[in-house]
C-alpha positions in Angstrom: 17.9 -6.5 -7.5 16.3 -9.8 -6.2 12.8 -9.9 -4.8 11.8 -10.8 -1.2 9.2 -13.2 0.0 6.9 -11.9 2.8 5.0 -14.9 4.6 1.7 -13.6 5.7 0.1 -16.9 7.2 0.6 -20.6 7.5 -2.5 -22.8 7.2 -2.1 -26.1 9.3 -3.9 -29.1 9.9 -4.5 -29.7 13.6 -3.5 -33.4 13.6 -2.5 -35.6 10.9 -1.0 -39.2 11.0 0.3 -38.6 14.5 1.9 -35.2 13.9 0.3 -31.9 15.4 0.1 -28.6 13.3 1.0 -29.9 9.9 1.4 -27.0 7.5 -0.8 -27.4 4.6 -0.7 -24.0 2.8 1.9 -20.9 2.7 0.3 -17.6 1.9 3.1 -15.3 0.7 3.8 -12.0 -1.1 6.6 -11.5 -3.5 8.0 -7.8 -3.4 10.6 -6.0 -5.3 11.6 -2.5 -4.4 12.3 0.2 -7.1 14.1 3.3 -5.8 15.8 6.0 -7.8 16.0 9.6 -6.6 12.6 10.6 -5.5 10.7 7.7 -7.1 9.8 5.0 -4.8 7.6 1.9 -6.0 6.9 -1.6 -4.7 6.0 -4.3 -7.1 4.0 -6.9 -5.4 2.2 -10.1 -6.0 0.3 -12.5 -3.8 0.3 -16.4 -3.9 -0.4 -19.3 -1.9 1.4 -22.7 -2.2 -0.2 -26.0 -1.1 2.2 -28.1 0.8 2.5 -31.8 0.5 2.0 -33.8 3.6 5.4 -34.6 5.2 6.7 -37.9 6.2 7.0 -38.6 9.9 10.7 -38.8 9.5 11.1 -35.4 7.8 8.6 -33.5 9.8 9.6 -30.3 11.6 7.3 -29.4 14.6 5.5 -26.1 13.8 7.0 -24.3 16.7 10.4 -24.9 15.3 9.7 -23.9 11.6 11.7 -20.8 10.7 11.1 -18.1 8.2 14.1 -19.2 6.4 12.7 -22.8 6.1 9.5 -21.6 4.7 11.4 -19.5 2.1 13.5 -22.5 1.2 10.1 -24.5 0.5 8.9 -21.7 -1.6 11.9 -21.2 -3.6 12.0 -24.9 -4.2 8.5 -25.2 -5.3 7.9 -22.1 -7.2 9.0 -20.6 -10.5 11.0 -17.8 -9.0 12.2 -16.6 -12.5 8.6 -16.0 -13.5 7.9 -14.3 -10.3 10.7 -12.0 -10.6 9.8 -11.2 -14.3 6.2 -10.4 -13.2 7.7 -7.9 -10.7 10.0 -6.4 -13.2 7.0 -5.9 -15.5 5.2 -4.1 -12.8 8.2 -1.8 -12.4 8.4 -1.2 -16.0 4.7 -0.5 -16.3 4.9 2.0 -13.4 7.9 3.8 -14.9 6.6 3.8 -18.6 2.9 3.2 -18.5 1.3 1.9 -21.9 -2.1 3.2 -20.8 -2.8 6.6 -19.1 -6.1 7.7 -17.9 -6.4 11.4 -18.7 -9.3 13.7 -17.4 -12.2 13.8 -19.9 -11.8 16.8 -22.2 -15.2 18.0 -21.5 -14.8 17.9 -17.9 -11.5 19.8 -17.8 -11.4 22.4 -15.2 -11.4 25.8 -16.7 -9.5 28.6 -15.1 -11.6 30.3 -12.6 -12.2 34.1 -13.2 -10.0 36.4 -11.2 -12.1 38.7 -9.0 -10.3 41.8 -7.8 -11.9 43.4 -4.9 -10.8 46.9 -4.0 -10.6 48.0 -0.6 -12.8 50.9 0.2 -11.5 53.1 3.0 -14.0 53.5 5.8 -15.4 56.9 6.3 -14.5 58.3 9.7 -17.3 58.2 12.1 -19.2 61.5 12.6 -18.3 63.2 15.8 -21.6 63.2 18.2 -22.1 65.0 21.2 -24.7 64.1 23.6 -26.1 66.7 26.1 -27.6 65.5 29.3 -30.9 66.8 30.0 -31.7 67.6 33.5 -35.0 67.1 34.7 -36.1 69.1 37.8 -37.7 67.1 40.5 
């Protein structure tokens, strides 16, 4: 499965040789999904590509730039095979890690002792009677 570019930001020069909002840097993420049964993992890498200043004849105004155009610039300028190999290695390392951090053996949680509490039936309350004492006036 191929990876996907996510464009997170376009840095631009406000004015350059009579052109406005000239894109100078493309910030991107390359992502590849792994999904099998209940295992879901996203391999991810970040990058930034400096864009050469355009010629006025080939300049596209900022507001007319599309996601597909920027993805095309990335594909033409980056080593996409190396990016995909990096993402594949991340997935392989997730599935088959070469290093695992186990709990320290001396900090292993011991089984807590089991405490059995017996219920003691409550004794019936003693019957009491009260007599009213009448005090003559």
